[in-house]
The first five atom37 places (N, CA, C, CB, O) and aatype in JSON, in Angstrom:
{
  "aatype": [20, 20, 20, 20, 20, 20, 20, 20, 20, 20, 20, 20, 20, 20, 20, 20, 20, 20, 20, 20, 20, 20, 20, 20, 20, 20, 20, 20, 20, 20, 20, 20, 20, 20, 20, 20, 20, 20, 20, 20, 20, 20, 20, 20, 20, 20, 20, 20, 20, 20, 20, 20, 20, 20, 20, 20, 20, 20, 20, 20, 20, 20, 20, 20, 20, 20, 20, 20, 20, 20, 20, 20, 20, 20, 20, 20],
  "atom_mask": [
    [1, 1, 1, 1, 1],
    [1, 1, 1, 1, 1],
    [1, 1, 1, 1, 1],
    [1, 1, 1, 1, 1],
    [1, 1, 1, 1, 1],
    [1, 1, 1, 1, 1],
    [1, 1, 1, 1, 1],
    [1, 1, 1, 1, 1],
    [1, 1, 1, 1, 1],
    [1, 1, 1, 1, 1],
    [1, 1, 1, 1, 1],
    [1, 1, 1, 1, 1],
    [1, 1, 1, 1, 1],
    [1, 1, 1, 1, 1],
    [1, 1, 1, 1, 1],
    [1, 1, 1, 1, 1],
    [1, 1, 1, 1, 1],
    [1, 1, 1, 1, 1],
    [1, 1, 1, 1, 1],
    [1, 1, 1, 1, 1],
    [1, 1, 1, 1, 1],
    [1, 1, 1, 1, 1],
    [1, 1, 1, 1, 1],
    [1, 1, 1, 1, 1],
    [1, 1, 1, 1, 1],
    [1, 1, 1, 1, 1],
    [1, 1, 1, 1, 1],
    [1, 1, 1, 1, 1],
    [1, 1, 1, 1, 1],
    [1, 1, 1, 1, 1],
    [1, 1, 1, 1, 1],
    [1, 1, 1, 1, 1],
    [1, 1, 1, 1, 1],
    [1, 1, 1, 1, 1],
    [1, 1, 1, 1, 1],
    [1, 1, 1, 1, 1],
    [1, 1, 1, 1, 1],
    [1, 1, 1, 1, 1],
    [1, 1, 1, 1, 1],
    [1, 1, 1, 1, 1],
    [1, 1, 1, 1, 1],
    [1, 1, 1, 1, 1],
    [1, 1, 1, 1, 1],
    [1, 1, 1, 1, 1],
    [1, 1, 1, 1, 1],
    [1, 1, 1, 1, 1],
    [1, 1, 1, 1, 1],
    [1, 1, 1, 1, 1],
    [1, 1, 1, 1, 1],
    [1, 1, 1, 1, 1],
    [1, 1, 1, 1, 1],
    [1, 1, 1, 1, 1],
    [1, 1, 1, 1, 1],
    [1, 1, 1, 1, 1],
    [1, 1, 1, 1, 1],
    [1, 1, 1, 1, 1],
    [1, 1, 1, 1, 1],
    [1, 1, 1, 1, 1],
    [1, 1, 1, 1, 1],
    [1, 1, 1, 1, 1],
    [1, 1, 1, 1, 1],
    [1, 1, 1, 1, 1],
    [1, 1, 1, 1, 1],
    [1, 1, 1, 1, 1],
    [1, 1, 1, 1, 1],
    [1, 1, 1, 1, 1],
    [1, 1, 1, 1, 1],
    [1, 1, 1, 1, 1],
    [1, 1, 1, 1, 1],
    [1, 1, 1, 1, 1],
    [1, 1, 1, 1, 1],
    [1, 1, 1, 1, 1],
    [1, 1, 1, 1, 1],
    [1, 1, 1, 1, 1],
    [1, 1, 1, 1, 1],
    [1, 1, 1, 1, 1]
  ],
  "atom_positions": [
    [[5.19, -8.77, -13.47], [4.06, -8.3, -13.1], [4.04, -7.47, -11.87], [3.27, -9.29, -13.0], [3.7, -6.29, -11.94]],
    [[4.43, -8.11, -10.58], [4.69, -7.12, -9.24], [5.73, -6.22, -9.52], [5.13, -7.88, -7.86], [5.49, -5.18, -8.91]],
    [[6.77, -6.15, -10.17], [7.65, -5.13, -10.43], [6.92, -4.06, -11.05], [8.75, -5.56, -11.23], [7.0, -2.96, -10.52]],
    [[6.14, -4.21, -12.22], [5.19, -3.2, -12.92], [4.33, -2.69, -11.91], [4.3, -3.8, -14.09], [4.2, -1.47, -11.98]],
    [[3.73, -3.22, -11.01], [2.76, -2.65, -10.11], [3.67, -1.56, -9.03], [1.95, -4.01, -9.26], [3.56, -0.34, -8.99]],
    [[4.38, -2.24, -8.39], [5.28, -1.34, -7.88], [5.74, -0.15, -8.39], [6.18, -1.88, -7.69], [5.78, 0.91, -7.77]],
    [[6.1, -0.34, -9.61], [6.56, 1.05, -10.47], [5.37, 1.83, -10.55], [7.14, 0.79, -12.09], [5.4, 2.98, -10.13]],
    [[4.4, 1.38, -10.99], [3.19, 2.23, -11.14], [2.94, 3.14, -9.92], [1.95, 1.34, -11.36], [2.64, 4.33, -9.98]],
    [[3.15, 2.28, -8.63], [2.75, 2.97, -7.17], [3.96, 4.14, -6.88], [2.75, 1.65, -5.74], [3.91, 5.04, -6.04]],
    [[4.99, 3.85, -7.8], [6.18, 4.85, -7.21], [6.78, 4.23, -5.93], [5.57, 6.42, -6.78], [7.14, 4.87, -4.94]],
    [[6.85, 2.91, -6.08], [7.57, 2.15, -5.14], [8.5, 1.35, -5.65], [6.81, 1.43, -4.4], [8.27, 0.52, -6.53]],
    [[9.88, 1.62, -4.99], [11.16, 0.86, -5.41], [11.03, -0.52, -5.36], [12.31, 1.19, -4.58], [10.97, -0.87, -4.18]],
    [[10.96, -1.62, -6.26], [11.07, -2.84, -6.13], [12.46, -3.18, -5.22], [11.01, -3.4, -7.51], [12.4, -4.18, -4.5]],
    [[13.45, -2.54, -5.23], [14.64, -3.0, -4.71], [14.02, -3.03, -3.21], [16.03, -2.02, -5.05], [14.19, -4.07, -2.58]],
    [[13.6, -2.39, -2.84], [13.29, -2.28, -1.25], [12.63, -3.65, -0.77], [12.18, -0.96, -0.91], [12.64, -4.04, 0.4]],
    [[12.02, -4.33, -1.86], [11.27, -5.83, -1.47], [12.17, -6.78, -2.03], [9.64, -6.12, -2.16], [11.54, -7.59, -2.71]],
    [[13.07, -6.94, -2.03], [13.96, -8.08, -2.43], [14.04, -9.14, -1.08], [15.55, -7.44, -2.88], [13.82, -8.87, 0.1]],
    [[14.47, -10.5, -1.71], [14.26, -11.3, -0.52], [15.51, -11.03, 0.61], [14.18, -12.89, -1.01], [16.47, -10.38, 0.19]],
    [[15.53, -11.36, 1.6], [16.41, -11.25, 2.62], [15.9, -10.48, 3.8], [17.59, -10.69, 2.12], [14.76, -10.02, 3.71]],
    [[16.72, -10.23, 5.09], [16.58, -9.43, 6.15], [16.11, -7.8, 5.7], [17.97, -9.53, 6.92], [16.84, -7.15, 4.94]],
    [[14.97, -7.29, 6.18], [14.89, -5.82, 6.06], [14.63, -5.1, 7.51], [13.69, -5.46, 5.02], [13.85, -5.59, 8.32]],
    [[15.3, -4.01, 7.74], [15.14, -3.86, 9.13], [13.81, -2.82, 9.34], [16.59, -3.27, 9.78], [13.38, -2.11, 8.43]],
    [[13.36, -2.86, 10.46], [12.13, -2.51, 10.79], [12.39, -1.0, 11.65], [11.39, -3.79, 11.64], [13.33, -1.02, 12.45]],
    [[11.9, -0.21, 11.56], [12.1, 1.19, 12.16], [10.85, 1.64, 12.81], [12.51, 2.26, 11.06], [9.76, 1.63, 12.23]],
    [[11.04, 2.07, 14.19], [9.93, 2.62, 14.98], [9.48, 4.38, 14.47], [10.51, 2.52, 16.7], [10.33, 5.26, 14.35]],
    [[8.31, 4.56, 14.28], [8.07, 6.04, 14.03], [8.14, 7.08, 15.37], [6.59, 6.14, 13.36], [7.87, 8.28, 15.39]],
    [[8.48, 6.41, 16.22], [8.63, 7.25, 17.29], [10.01, 8.26, 17.24], [8.62, 6.32, 18.5], [9.97, 9.47, 17.43]],
    [[11.04, 7.59, 17.0], [12.31, 8.33, 16.97], [13.13, 7.71, 15.72], [13.14, 8.17, 18.45], [14.28, 8.14, 15.65]],
    [[12.72, 6.71, 14.63], [13.41, 6.09, 13.55], [14.42, 5.26, 14.02], [13.95, 7.02, 12.66], [15.3, 4.93, 13.23]],
    [[14.45, 4.84, 15.17], [15.62, 3.94, 15.6], [15.02, 2.27, 15.14], [15.96, 4.17, 17.54], [13.87, 1.84, 15.22]],
    [[16.03, 1.72, 14.74], [15.89, 0.1, 14.26], [15.29, -0.42, 15.35], [17.3, -0.79, 13.92], [15.73, -0.12, 16.46]],
    [[14.18, -1.3, 15.24], [13.53, -2.1, 16.56], [13.46, -3.4, 16.27], [12.07, -1.68, 17.01], [12.92, -4.16, 17.07]],
    [[13.98, -3.85, 15.08], [14.13, -5.23, 14.65], [14.21, -5.6, 13.2], [13.1, -5.92, 15.16], [14.48, -4.64, 12.48]],
    [[14.05, -6.72, 12.6], [13.97, -7.16, 11.26], [13.07, -7.96, 11.12], [15.0, -7.66, 10.77], [12.55, -8.64, 12.01]],
    [[12.74, -7.95, 9.65], [11.56, -8.93, 9.12], [12.55, -9.67, 7.84], [9.85, -7.92, 8.45], [13.46, -9.14, 7.2]],
    [[12.1, -10.83, 7.76], [12.42, -11.73, 6.67], [11.6, -11.78, 5.18], [12.31, -13.01, 7.31], [10.65, -12.56, 5.12]],
    [[11.88, -11.12, 4.2], [11.43, -11.03, 3.07], [11.27, -12.49, 2.35], [12.28, -10.1, 2.42], [12.34, -13.02, 2.07]],
    [[10.09, -13.21, 2.02], [9.79, -14.43, 1.52], [9.52, -14.29, 0.09], [8.7, -15.01, 2.22], [9.07, -13.21, -0.28]],
    [[9.73, -15.19, -0.78], [9.31, -15.48, -1.94], [7.87, -16.15, -2.15], [10.28, -16.19, -2.41], [7.33, -16.6, -1.14]],
    [[7.11, -16.27, -3.55], [5.89, -16.74, -3.23], [5.83, -18.0, -2.82], [5.1, -16.61, -4.16], [4.93, -18.34, -2.05]],
    [[6.76, -18.88, -3.27], [6.83, -20.34, -2.89], [6.93, -20.51, -1.33], [8.1, -21.03, -3.59], [6.26, -21.39, -0.81]],
    [[7.73, -19.7, -0.57], [7.8, -19.45, 0.91], [6.49, -19.27, 1.75], [8.58, -18.23, 1.1], [6.11, -19.86, 2.76]],
    [[5.91, -18.24, 0.98], [4.74, -17.71, 1.39], [3.46, -18.67, 1.32], [4.57, -16.55, 0.6], [2.52, -18.61, 2.11]],
    [[3.57, -19.51, 0.32], [2.85, -20.59, 0.1], [2.92, -21.49, 1.07], [3.13, -21.12, -0.96], [1.85, -21.91, 1.51]],
    [[3.85, -21.87, 1.48], [4.36, -23.19, 2.48], [3.81, -22.39, 3.76], [6.4, -23.66, 2.55], [2.9, -22.93, 4.4]],
    [[4.26, -21.21, 4.16], [3.62, -20.5, 5.41], [2.06, -20.56, 5.64], [3.96, -19.01, 5.32], [1.54, -20.93, 6.7]],
    [[1.51, -20.23, 4.7], [0.1, -20.26, 4.54], [-0.61, -21.7, 4.9], [-0.16, -19.87, 3.09], [-1.63, -21.82, 5.58]],
    [[0.12, -22.73, 4.3], [-0.39, -24.17, 4.13], [-0.2, -24.6, 5.59], [0.49, -25.16, 2.97], [-1.12, -25.21, 6.14]],
    [[0.71, -24.37, 6.13], [0.93, -24.78, 7.45], [0.22, -23.9, 8.64], [2.41, -24.78, 7.61], [0.05, -24.33, 9.78]],
    [[-0.13, -22.71, 8.22], [-1.24, -21.91, 9.12], [-2.48, -22.67, 8.92], [-1.5, -20.27, 8.67], [-3.06, -23.04, 9.94]],
    [[-3.05, -22.99, 7.61], [-4.23, -23.48, 7.76], [-4.39, -24.78, 8.32], [-4.77, -23.42, 6.68], [-5.49, -25.18, 8.72]],
    [[-3.06, -25.65, 8.38], [-3.35, -26.81, 9.22], [-3.15, -26.72, 10.48], [-2.73, -27.83, 8.9], [-3.53, -27.65, 11.19]],
    [[-2.51, -25.6, 11.04], [-2.54, -25.48, 12.48], [-3.73, -24.73, 12.73], [-1.3, -24.83, 13.1], [-3.97, -24.62, 13.93]],
    [[-4.53, -24.2, 11.97], [-5.88, -23.81, 12.48], [-6.82, -24.73, 12.43], [-6.41, -22.78, 11.85], [-7.87, -24.43, 13.01]],
    [[-6.74, -26.1, 11.76], [-7.6, -27.04, 12.08], [-7.29, -27.83, 13.36], [-7.7, -27.84, 11.0], [-8.19, -28.58, 13.74]],
    [[-6.51, -27.8, 13.87], [-5.93, -28.2, 14.94], [-6.56, -27.05, 16.16], [-4.25, -28.24, 14.65], [-7.42, -27.36, 16.99]],
    [[-6.0, -25.84, 16.06], [-6.45, -24.9, 17.22], [-7.8, -24.67, 17.29], [-5.86, -23.62, 17.16], [-8.29, -24.27, 18.35]],
    [[-8.55, -24.87, 16.2], [-10.18, -24.54, 16.44], [-10.89, -25.77, 17.09], [-11.03, -24.2, 14.92], [-12.07, -25.68, 17.41]],
    [[-10.25, -26.82, 17.27], [-10.6, -27.86, 18.43], [-10.41, -27.65, 19.75], [-9.96, -28.97, 18.3], [-11.12, -28.14, 20.62]],
    [[-9.54, -26.99, 19.91], [-9.32, -26.59, 21.51], [-10.5, -25.57, 21.93], [-7.72, -25.76, 21.79], [-10.77, -24.58, 21.26]],
    [[-11.02, -25.86, 22.84], [-12.19, -25.04, 23.5], [-11.61, -23.85, 23.72], [-12.82, -25.59, 24.84], [-10.48, -23.6, 24.13]],
    [[-13.02, -22.71, 23.22], [-12.68, -21.6, 23.56], [-12.17, -21.24, 24.92], [-13.58, -21.0, 23.28], [-11.08, -20.67, 24.86]],
    [[-12.57, -21.39, 25.96], [-11.72, -20.76, 27.14], [-10.28, -21.47, 27.24], [-12.55, -20.96, 28.63], [-9.43, -20.93, 27.94]],
    [[-10.03, -22.47, 26.69], [-8.47, -22.93, 26.93], [-7.93, -21.89, 25.79], [-8.04, -24.87, 26.59], [-6.98, -21.21, 26.17]],
    [[-8.3, -21.69, 24.71], [-7.76, -20.76, 23.86], [-7.43, -19.4, 24.4], [-8.6, -20.62, 22.82], [-6.37, -18.8, 24.22]],
    [[-8.35, -19.02, 25.02], [-8.39, -17.69, 25.87], [-7.23, -17.69, 26.75], [-9.72, -17.53, 26.78], [-6.48, -16.71, 26.82]],
    [[-7.07, -18.78, 27.45], [-6.0, -18.95, 28.73], [-4.79, -18.96, 27.8], [-6.16, -20.53, 29.84], [-3.79, -18.27, 28.02]],
    [[-4.93, -19.76, 26.78], [-3.31, -19.91, 26.09], [-2.96, -18.61, 25.6], [-3.15, -21.01, 24.71], [-1.78, -18.27, 25.68]],
    [[-3.83, -17.81, 25.11], [-3.42, -16.18, 24.42], [-2.99, -15.43, 25.74], [-4.97, -15.18, 23.53], [-1.86, -14.94, 25.86]],
    [[-3.85, -15.37, 26.63], [-3.64, -14.74, 28.05], [-2.08, -15.02, 28.39], [-4.71, -15.47, 29.27], [-1.26, -14.11, 28.55]],
    [[-1.82, -16.23, 28.48], [-0.22, -16.99, 29.02], [0.63, -16.21, 27.9], [-0.02, -19.17, 28.83], [1.51, -15.47, 28.32]],
    [[0.45, -16.3, 26.52], [1.29, -15.62, 25.45], [1.67, -14.17, 25.77], [0.52, -15.63, 24.12], [2.78, -13.67, 25.6]],
    [[0.33, -13.46, 26.38], [0.62, -12.2, 26.52], [1.47, -11.67, 27.65], [-0.46, -11.63, 26.52], [2.19, -10.67, 27.71]],
    [[1.11, -12.84, 28.77], [2.2, -12.32, 29.87], [3.61, -12.54, 29.71], [1.96, -12.92, 31.15], [4.47, -12.04, 30.44]],
    [[3.84, -13.33, 28.72], [5.24, -13.56, 28.35], [5.77, -12.17, 27.41], [5.32, -15.09, 27.45], [6.95, -11.82, 27.41]],
    [[4.99, -11.63, 26.82], [5.39, -10.44, 26.31], [5.66, -9.03, 27.37], [4.31, -10.2, 25.3], [6.03, -7.96, 26.89]]
  ]
}
């Protein structure tokens, strides 16, 4: 089903196989990193974990969440 949709859109399904895929910057075309393509089961697991984490995160007071986000930004 997904392969058929990609085909109709003119997208090569081989580009979206599991495994690491390079990420390129549009500035000069150089590779800046990689991403890991996942299957449906892995994506479902990630979503479930994110939903669980959100239940905890939303209990943190907004000022504290803001401070944590700022600290993460400083690390970048």
